[in-house]
C-alpha positions in Angstrom: 58.6 -60.9 16.7 60.7 -64.0 16.4 58.9 -67.4 16.2 59.4 -69.6 19.2 62.0 -72.3 18.8 60.9 -75.9 19.4 62.4 -77.7 22.4 65.5 -79.7 21.6 64.7 -83.3 20.5 66.4 -84.7 23.6 64.0 -82.7 25.9 60.9 -83.7 23.9 62.0 -87.4 24.1 62.6 -87.1 27.8 59.2 -85.7 28.6 57.3 -88.1 26.2 59.2 -91.1 27.4 58.5 -90.5 31.0 54.8 -89.6 30.4 54.1 -92.6 28.2 56.0 -95.0 30.5 53.8 -93.8 33.4 50.6 -94.2 31.4 51.8 -97.8 30.6 52.3 -98.2 34.4 55.9 -99.4 33.7 58.9 -98.8 35.9 62.3 -97.9 34.5 63.5 -101.4 35.3 60.6 -103.0 33.4 61.2 -100.7 30.4 64.9 -101.5 30.4 64.1 -105.2 30.3 61.5 -104.8 27.5 63.8 -102.5 25.4 67.1 -104.2 26.0 68.6 -100.9 27.2 70.3 -100.4 30.6 68.1 -98.8 33.2 70.8 -96.1 33.8 70.5 -95.2 30.1 66.7 -94.7 30.4 67.2 -92.7 33.6 69.6 -90.4 31.8 67.3 -90.0 28.8 64.3 -89.1 31.0 66.4 -86.7 33.0 67.4 -85.0 29.7 71.1 -85.7 30.5 71.8 -87.5 27.2 70.8 -87.5 23.6 69.7 -91.0 22.7 70.7 -92.6 19.4 68.1 -93.5 16.7 68.5 -97.2 17.6 67.8 -96.4 21.3 64.7 -94.4 20.5 63.5 -97.2 18.2 64.0 -99.8 20.9 62.1 -97.6 23.4 59.3 -96.9 21.0 58.9 -100.6 20.3 58.9 -101.5 24.0 56.2 -98.9 24.7 54.2 -99.8 21.6 54.3 -96.3 20.1 55.7 -94.7 17.0 59.0 -92.8 16.7 56.9 -89.7 16.0 55.1 -90.0 19.4 58.5 -89.9 21.2 59.8 -87.0 19.1 56.7 -84.8 18.9 55.9 -81.9 21.3 54.5 -83.5 24.5 50.8 -83.7 24.7 48.9 -83.3 27.9 48.5 -86.6 29.8 45.0 -86.9 31.2 44.4 -89.5 33.9 40.7 -90.0 34.8 40.0 -92.2 37.9 36.6 -93.3 38.9 35.2 -93.3 42.4 36.4 -96.9 43.1 40.0 -95.7 42.7 39.7 -92.8 45.2 41.0 -93.3 48.7 38.4 -93.4 51.5 40.4 -92.1 54.4 37.8 -92.2 57.1 34.4 -93.7 57.5 33.0 -93.4 61.0 30.2 -95.1 62.8 28.7 -91.6 63.4 27.8 -91.1 59.8 30.9 -89.3 58.4 33.0 -90.2 55.4 36.2 -88.5 54.0 37.5 -89.2 50.5 40.8 -87.9 49.2 40.6 -86.3 45.8 44.3 -86.2 45.0 45.2 -89.7 43.8 49.0 -89.0 44.0 51.0 -87.2 46.7 51.2 -83.4 46.2 53.6 -81.7 48.6 52.0 -79.2 50.9 48.4 -79.8 49.8 45.5 -82.2 50.3 41.9 -82.0 49.0 39.0 -84.0 50.3 35.2 -84.3 50.1 33.4 -84.8 53.4 30.0 -86.5 53.5 28.0 -86.4 56.8 24.6 -88.1 57.4 21.9 -86.2 59.2 22.8 -85.8 62.9 26.2 -87.4 62.0 29.5 -86.1 63.1 33.2 -86.3 62.1 36.3 -85.4 64.1 38.9 -83.4 62.2 42.6 -84.3 62.1 45.1 -82.0 63.7 47.8 -80.9 61.3 50.9 -78.8 61.2 50.8 -75.4 63.0 52.0 -73.8 59.8 49.0 -74.8 57.8 45.5 -73.7 57.2 42.2 -75.6 56.4 39.5 -74.4 54.1 36.0 -76.0 54.4 33.5 -75.1 51.7 29.9 -76.2 52.3 28.5 -77.7 49.1 25.1 -78.6 50.5 23.4 -78.8 53.9 24.2 -77.0 57.2 27.3 -78.0 59.2 28.3 -77.0 62.6 32.0 -76.5 63.1 33.2 -76.9 66.7 36.7 -75.4 67.3 38.5 -73.6 70.1 35.5 -74.1 72.4 33.2 -72.3 70.0 30.6 -73.4 67.5 30.1 -71.9 64.0 27.5 -72.7 61.3 28.7 -73.3 57.8 25.8 -73.1 55.4 25.7 -73.9 51.7 28.0 -71.6 49.8 30.0 -70.6 52.9 33.7 -71.3 53.6 35.3 -71.7 57.0 39.1 -70.9 57.3 40.9 -72.0 60.4 44.3 -73.1 61.7 45.4 -76.6 60.9 46.7 -77.3 64.4 43.4 -76.5 66.2 41.3 -79.6 67.3 38.0 -79.4 65.6 34.9 -81.5 64.5 32.0 -81.2 62.1 28.4 -82.1 62.8 25.5 -82.1 60.4 22.7 -80.1 61.9 20.5 -80.0 58.9 17.6 -82.3 57.8 19.5 -83.9 54.9 22.9 -85.2 54.0 25.6 -82.5 54.0 28.7 -82.2 51.9 32.0 -80.3 52.4 34.9 -79.6 50.1 38.1 -79.3 52.2 41.5 -78.1 51.3 44.4 -78.6 53.7 47.4 -76.4 53.0 50.7 -77.3 54.7 53.2 -74.6 53.6 56.7 -73.7 54.5 56.9 -70.3 56.2 57.9 -68.3 53.1 55.2 -69.9 50.9 52.6 -69.6 53.7 53.4 -65.9 54.1 53.0 -65.2 50.3 49.9 -67.3 49.6 47.9 -67.0 52.8 49.1 -63.5 54.0 50.3 -65.0 57.3 53.6 -63.4 58.7 56.4 -66.0 58.8 57.5 -67.2 62.2 61.1 -67.0 63.5 62.3 -70.6 63.4 64.5 -71.4 66.4 
């Protein structure tokens, strides 16, 4: 069995440069100003479209405050931990409901939330794309889901799966605070068919 070849230096530099720049919260324009290199050069390096000179790599490392080895080594996983003060509260109603988005950055086709509902509180659900599905997992409490003129109980450990385009609402019918973990899946027809087992529609 042949040993795996390391990625070319230009590819390692591209991945490391972009990852470290984002951790430093720097734009390409800011990095260009700090390093003295044209923004177009940095763009090409990050895209893996050019092999930077040693002088360019030294300038970038100096501007980012890292060593040459950090830009040349195999990329390490970038871990971004954000506390609750940095999470987006999307909805907080007067009826005792609160929705917090768990994905700090946009992720195409997917949204993940936590839903908190006070005793006897309620929360209307947003109507989404007809191609999508919603998954509501009850972490604690007992929640009543009203959808399509019917009512369903979601108890702790249960998951409700329903169409994203159907008007719906949640109500806490238990004695204590209730929590839901919600996933909204907005897929294109071919992805939707493969992941969710839903036949693709004929698009006019």
